[in-house]
VMD Tcl script that draws the C-alpha trace (Angstrom):
set ca {
  {-0.04 0.04 -0.02}
  {1.54 3.30 -1.13}
  {1.47 6.22 1.37}
  {0.10 9.55 -0.07}
  {2.61 12.55 -0.19}
  {0.48 14.67 2.01}
  {-0.06 11.99 4.60}
  {3.08 13.09 6.47}
  {1.64 16.59 7.11}
  {-1.12 17.31 9.44}
  {-4.25 18.67 7.80}
  {-3.76 22.25 9.14}
  {-0.44 22.81 7.55}
  {-1.35 22.10 3.93}
  {-0.89 25.11 1.54}
  {1.45 26.94 3.88}
  {4.08 27.49 1.13}
  {1.76 29.68 -0.93}
  {1.30 32.09 1.96}
  {5.09 32.26 2.53}
  {5.76 32.84 -1.17}
  {3.17 35.65 -1.20}
  {4.73 37.38 1.73}
  {8.18 37.02 0.27}
  {7.02 38.34 -3.07}
  {5.71 41.50 -1.40}
  {8.99 41.99 0.44}
  {10.91 41.54 -2.77}
  {8.80 44.16 -4.66}
  {9.29 46.46 -1.73}
  {13.04 46.10 -1.77}
  {13.14 46.65 -5.60}
  {11.02 49.77 -5.09}
  {13.30 51.16 -2.44}
  {16.48 50.40 -4.45}
  {15.34 51.71 -7.88}
  {12.98 54.55 -6.80}
  {15.11 55.49 -3.89}
  {18.25 55.86 -5.98}
  {16.27 57.85 -8.68}
  {15.01 60.18 -5.95}
  {18.45 60.63 -4.49}
  {19.95 61.46 -7.88}
  {17.18 63.84 -8.76}
  {17.49 65.66 -5.46}
  {21.28 66.10 -5.76}
  {20.91 67.29 -9.50}
  {18.21 69.74 -8.55}
  {20.26 71.04 -5.58}
  {23.38 71.52 -7.74}
  {21.43 73.43 -10.40}
  {19.82 75.72 -7.84}
  {23.21 76.34 -6.05}
  {24.89 77.39 -9.35}
  {21.87 79.52 -10.45}
  {21.93 81.36 -7.18}
  {25.58 82.10 -7.37}
  {25.28 82.96 -11.10}
  {22.54 85.58 -10.34}
  {24.45 87.26 -7.53}
  {27.75 87.25 -9.52}
  {26.08 88.77 -12.62}
  {24.37 91.41 -10.44}
  {27.77 92.36 -8.95}
  {29.41 92.58 -12.39}
  {26.58 94.35 -14.37}
  {24.51 96.13 -11.76}
  {21.42 95.07 -13.83}
  {18.77 93.05 -12.07}
  {17.09 91.76 -15.31}
  {20.46 90.51 -16.63}
  {21.21 88.88 -13.25}
  {17.85 87.11 -13.08}
  {18.08 85.94 -16.62}
  {21.58 84.66 -15.90}
  {20.13 82.73 -12.88}
  {17.38 81.18 -15.01}
  {19.90 80.22 -17.79}
  {22.35 78.68 -15.30}
  {19.45 76.58 -13.81}
  {18.27 75.48 -17.25}
  {21.78 74.60 -18.36}
  {22.52 72.55 -15.28}
  {19.25 70.70 -15.30}
  {19.58 70.14 -19.07}
  {16.23 71.81 -19.86}
  {16.61 73.17 -23.35}
  {13.09 74.67 -23.71}
  {12.49 78.25 -22.57}
  {10.48 78.37 -19.38}
  {7.25 80.50 -18.90}
  {8.14 83.08 -16.36}
  {5.64 85.27 -14.47}
  {5.37 88.19 -13.71}
  {8.62 88.75 -15.52}
  {12.13 90.01 -14.69}
  {12.61 93.38 -13.06}
  {14.12 95.36 -10.17}
  {12.87 94.67 -6.62}
  {10.97 97.55 -5.17}
  {10.20 98.15 -1.51}
  {9.54 94.46 -1.18}
  {11.15 91.49 -2.68}
  {10.52 90.65 -6.40}
  {9.27 87.01 -6.94}
  {9.58 85.38 -10.33}
  {8.12 81.92 -11.06}
  {9.35 79.99 -14.01}
  {7.64 76.83 -15.13}
  {9.36 74.35 -17.51}
  {7.77 71.91 -19.94}
  {8.83 68.92 -17.75}
  {6.98 70.23 -14.73}
  {9.95 71.74 -12.92}
  {9.17 75.14 -11.27}
  {11.82 77.57 -10.33}
  {11.01 80.43 -7.98}
  {13.44 83.41 -7.60}
  {13.01 85.79 -4.90}
  {15.34 88.89 -5.31}
  {15.35 91.24 -2.36}
  {17.05 94.53 -1.49}
  {18.36 94.27 2.10}
  {19.71 97.92 2.38}
  {23.19 97.97 3.72}
  {23.22 94.23 3.71}
  {23.12 94.18 -0.04}
  {20.90 92.05 -2.24}
  {19.87 88.48 -1.87}
  {18.96 85.84 -4.53}
  {16.92 82.99 -3.11}
  {16.06 80.25 -5.47}
  {13.70 77.34 -4.86}
  {13.06 74.52 -7.37}
  {10.50 71.78 -7.17}
  {9.62 68.91 -9.47}
  {7.53 65.75 -9.22}
  {9.25 62.34 -9.11}
  {7.61 59.70 -11.27}
  {7.75 56.44 -9.38}
  {8.34 53.13 -11.18}
  {8.06 50.24 -8.76}
  {6.84 52.16 -5.62}
  {3.78 53.22 -7.46}
  {1.99 50.04 -6.58}
  {2.77 50.54 -2.90}
  {1.31 54.15 -2.84}
  {-2.05 55.63 -3.54}
  {-0.84 56.71 -7.02}
  {0.46 60.12 -5.99}
  {4.02 61.23 -6.89}
  {6.31 62.65 -4.29}
  {7.70 66.19 -4.68}
  {11.45 66.90 -4.62}
  {12.61 70.43 -3.78}
  {15.89 72.25 -3.43}
  {16.64 75.77 -2.13}
  {19.74 78.02 -2.34}
  {20.50 81.56 -1.36}
  {23.28 83.95 -2.16}
  {24.10 87.50 -1.36}
  {25.92 90.43 -2.93}
  {27.12 93.91 -1.85}
  {26.96 93.24 1.87}
  {28.42 96.31 3.54}
  {27.70 95.15 7.16}
  {31.00 93.17 7.37}
  {34.61 94.12 7.06}
  {35.24 95.16 3.44}
  {38.60 93.59 3.18}
  {37.48 90.96 0.55}
  {35.26 93.39 -1.27}
  {38.22 95.77 -1.78}
  {40.13 93.22 -3.87}
  {39.81 93.69 -7.55}
  {38.65 90.86 -9.82}
  {42.19 90.51 -11.05}
  {43.33 89.41 -7.55}
}
mol new
graphics top color blue
foreach p $ca { graphics top sphere $p radius 0.5 }
foreach p [lrange $ca 0 end-1] q [lrange $ca 1 end] { graphics top cylinder $p $q radius 0.2 }
display resetview
């Protein structure tokens, strides 16, 4: 008389492997989502931060050299676009200009959904400040099935100043030639 294969297991333990495989499959998808989408988010954040940093410095440097706010704001936008490799012109509102009594806020929207906000402010004897903030949505690949379908937003912020007369003018007295 042949003994059935399932006869060695008590009746309550049949089908246990399917439950374990389903749990392990969910863990495997979660780890793949973390590895792939997490690394994409990290790279996108670093790239966005580098572009905002360089744009902030480009705006302040151009203002110091040209004394023209419109040129400085355009240089900041061009530097950001170049570093993010965004080759289409953004739609900027309300437009470039000179800050008045309050700060001037310019919002540029790119075709890929990236939004660059420039805040240019006159600080009196403390000079002028360029504060740039960029945001963009991260399209998830694997982690999309683990969320409610929404995409996380990545943002970066940088600030630079120019013509600060509140500190010792030793560095400011040096010519650009050194």
